[in-house]
C-alpha positions as CSV (number, residue, x, y, z in Angstrom):
1,G,0.0,0.0,0.0
2,L,2.9,2.4,-0.4
3,E,1.6,4.1,-3.6
4,S,-1.9,4.5,-2.2
5,G,-0.8,5.5,1.4
6,V,-3.3,3.0,2.8
7,P,-2.2,1.2,5.9
8,R,-2.7,-2.5,5.1
9,A,-2.3,-4.1,8.6
10,L,-2.6,-2.6,12.1
11,Y,-1.5,-4.6,15.1
12,N,-2.0,-4.0,18.8
13,V,-4.7,-1.5,18.1
14,H,-6.4,-1.6,21.6
15,Y,-9.2,0.7,20.5
16,A,-12.2,0.5,22.8
17,V,-15.7,0.5,21.2
18,A,-19.2,0.5,22.8
19,E,-20.5,-3.0,23.5
20,D,-22.9,-4.0,20.6
21,E,-23.3,-6.5,17.8
22,P,-20.0,-7.3,16.2
23,E,-20.8,-5.5,12.9
24,A,-21.9,-2.3,14.8
25,M,-18.7,-2.4,16.9
26,A,-16.6,-2.8,13.8
27,R,-18.4,0.0,12.0
28,Q,-18.0,2.3,15.0
29,Y,-14.2,1.8,14.8
30,L,-14.1,2.3,11.1
31,R,-16.2,5.5,11.2
32,E,-14.0,6.9,14.0
33,N,-10.8,5.9,12.2
34,G,-11.8,6.2,8.6
35,D,-9.4,9.0,7.7
36,G,-6.4,7.1,8.8
37,L,-7.5,4.0,7.0
38,R,-8.2,6.2,3.9
39,L,-11.8,5.2,3.7
40,V,-13.7,7.5,1.3
41,D,-17.3,7.4,2.6
42,P,-17.6,8.7,6.2
43,L,-20.9,6.8,6.4
44,L,-19.2,3.6,5.2
45,G,-22.0,3.1,2.6
46,D,-19.5,1.4,0.3
47,L,-18.7,-1.4,2.8
48,V,-20.9,-4.5,2.9
49,L,-20.7,-7.1,5.6
50,R,-19.3,-10.3,4.2
51,A,-18.8,-12.5,7.3
52,S,-18.5,-12.4,11.1
53,R,-16.6,-15.2,12.8
54,R,-16.0,-15.8,16.5
55,G,-12.6,-17.3,17.3
56,L,-10.1,-17.6,20.2
57,A,-8.7,-14.1,19.7
58,G,-12.2,-12.6,19.5
59,T,-14.6,-11.9,16.7
60,T,-13.5,-11.0,13.2
61,V,-15.9,-8.9,11.2
62,R,-15.1,-8.9,7.4
63,F,-16.4,-6.3,5.0
64,E,-16.1,-6.0,1.2
65,Q,-15.8,-2.7,-0.6
66,R,-18.3,-2.0,-3.3
67,V,-18.2,0.5,-6.2
68,Q,-21.6,1.3,-7.6
69,G,-22.8,-1.9,-6.0
70,I,-20.1,-4.1,-7.5
71,P,-17.5,-5.9,-5.2
72,V,-14.0,-4.6,-5.5
73,F,-11.7,-7.7,-6.0
74,A,-9.6,-8.6,-2.9
75,S,-10.7,-5.5,-1.0
76,D,-11.7,-7.2,2.2
77,L,-11.4,-5.1,5.4
78,A,-11.3,-7.2,8.6
79,V,-11.7,-5.9,12.1
80,T,-10.9,-8.2,15.1
81,I,-12.6,-7.3,18.4
82,D,-11.7,-9.1,21.7
83,R,-14.0,-10.0,24.5
84,S,-13.5,-6.7,26.3
85,H,-14.8,-4.8,23.2
86,R,-11.4,-3.6,22.0
87,V,-10.4,-3.6,18.4
88,T,-7.1,-5.5,18.4
89,F,-6.2,-6.1,14.8
90,V,-7.2,-4.7,11.4
91,T,-6.4,-5.8,7.9
92,N,-7.3,-3.2,5.2
93,G,-7.7,-4.2,1.6
94,Y,-9.7,-1.0,0.9
95,E,-8.9,0.8,-2.4
96,P,-9.7,4.6,-2.3
97,G,-10.6,6.3,-5.5
98,V,-11.6,3.2,-7.5
99,S,-14.0,3.9,-10.3
100,V,-15.1,2.3,-13.5
101,P,-16.6,4.1,-16.5
102,S,-19.4,1.6,-16.7
103,T,-20.7,-1.3,-14.6
104,T,-22.3,-3.0,-17.6
105,P,-20.1,-5.9,-18.9
106,G,-19.3,-6.0,-22.6
107,V,-19.2,-9.8,-22.6
108,A,-21.5,-12.2,-20.8
109,A,-20.6,-14.5,-18.0
110,S,-20.9,-17.4,-20.4
111,T,-18.2,-15.8,-22.6
112,A,-15.9,-15.2,-19.6
113,R,-16.5,-18.9,-18.6
114,A,-15.5,-20.1,-22.1
115,S,-12.3,-17.9,-22.0
116,A,-11.4,-19.3,-18.6
117,L,-12.0,-22.9,-19.7
118,A,-9.9,-22.4,-22.8
119,W,-7.1,-20.6,-20.9
120,L,-6.9,-23.3,-18.3
121,A,-7.3,-26.0,-21.0
122,V,-9.8,-27.8,-18.7
123,D,-10.3,-31.4,-19.6
124,G,-13.6,-33.0,-18.4
125,A,-16.1,-31.7,-15.9
126,L,-15.9,-29.1,-13.2
127,A,-16.4,-30.1,-9.6
128,Y,-17.2,-26.5,-8.8
129,E,-17.7,-23.2,-10.6
130,A,-18.9,-19.7,-10.0
131,A,-18.7,-16.3,-11.7
132,R,-19.4,-12.8,-10.5
133,L,-18.8,-9.4,-11.7
134,V,-16.0,-7.5,-9.8
135,V,-14.0,-4.3,-10.1
136,V,-10.3,-4.9,-10.3
137,P,-8.2,-2.0,-8.9
138,G,-5.2,-1.0,-11.0
139,G,-3.7,2.3,-10.0
140,K,-5.4,4.9,-12.1
141,Q,-7.3,2.5,-14.2
142,A,-9.7,0.1,-12.5
143,R,-11.3,-2.6,-14.7
144,L,-14.6,-4.4,-14.7
145,A,-14.0,-8.1,-14.8
146,W,-15.6,-11.5,-14.4
147,H,-14.2,-13.3,-11.4
148,V,-14.5,-17.0,-12.5
149,Q,-13.8,-19.7,-10.0
150,M,-13.2,-23.3,-11.3
151,V,-12.3,-26.5,-9.7
152,P,-11.8,-29.1,-12.5
153,A,-12.8,-32.6,-11.6
154,V,-9.8,-34.0,-13.5
155,S,-7.4,-31.6,-15.2
156,P,-5.8,-29.3,-14.5
157,P,-5.8,-29.9,-10.7
158,G,-6.4,-26.9,-8.6
159,D,-8.8,-24.3,-7.3
160,W,-8.6,-21.7,-10.0
161,E,-9.5,-18.1,-9.8
162,V,-9.6,-16.5,-13.2
163,L,-10.1,-12.8,-13.9
164,V,-11.5,-12.1,-17.3
165,D,-11.8,-8.6,-18.6
166,A,-15.6,-7.9,-18.8
167,G,-15.1,-5.5,-21.7
168,L,-13.1,-7.6,-24.1
169,G,-13.3,-11.2,-22.7
170,E,-9.5,-11.8,-22.4
171,V,-8.0,-13.4,-19.3
172,L,-6.2,-10.9,-17.1
173,R,-4.8,-13.4,-14.7
174,A,-5.3,-16.9,-13.3
175,V,-4.2,-18.1,-9.9
176,D,-4.4,-21.5,-8.3
177,R,-5.7,-20.9,-4.8
178,A,-5.0,-24.5,-3.8
179,R,-1.2,-23.9,-4.0
């Protein structure tokens, strides 16, 4: 986060919040510390709750950034709150200033799926697949993309995450999340 000036991980935060539901406590922290985290909307309208999980270290509340309603890829912001209602740890994937000229894809999900299948040279059936529209941050130029997840039943092995440009249909990148 050097170029953006966004702090990506904060340890030993020890920030007290009012006792409440986990999401409300996390939102209180984010509202009161939004400037330092480089959050754009003081009302946090661009952050949507993704998950809340209780663990040994406390409860971790995970938000996803949205741009015009579309998730920003890998933008999760996670706030961990201990049992005494103190924020202890924050990871910040927020991307300030992300915008796309249009949220209407130029190619359909089926086209993106075909691009991903061809790029991975999938042989046989898929054990799992999903596709969703995302905004991929990229410095000055964010892109609308299809985030295609594929787990081939046979070949190639792996849990693949393929980003396909939603304007032109070409594969931007593919990562095996199983590795």
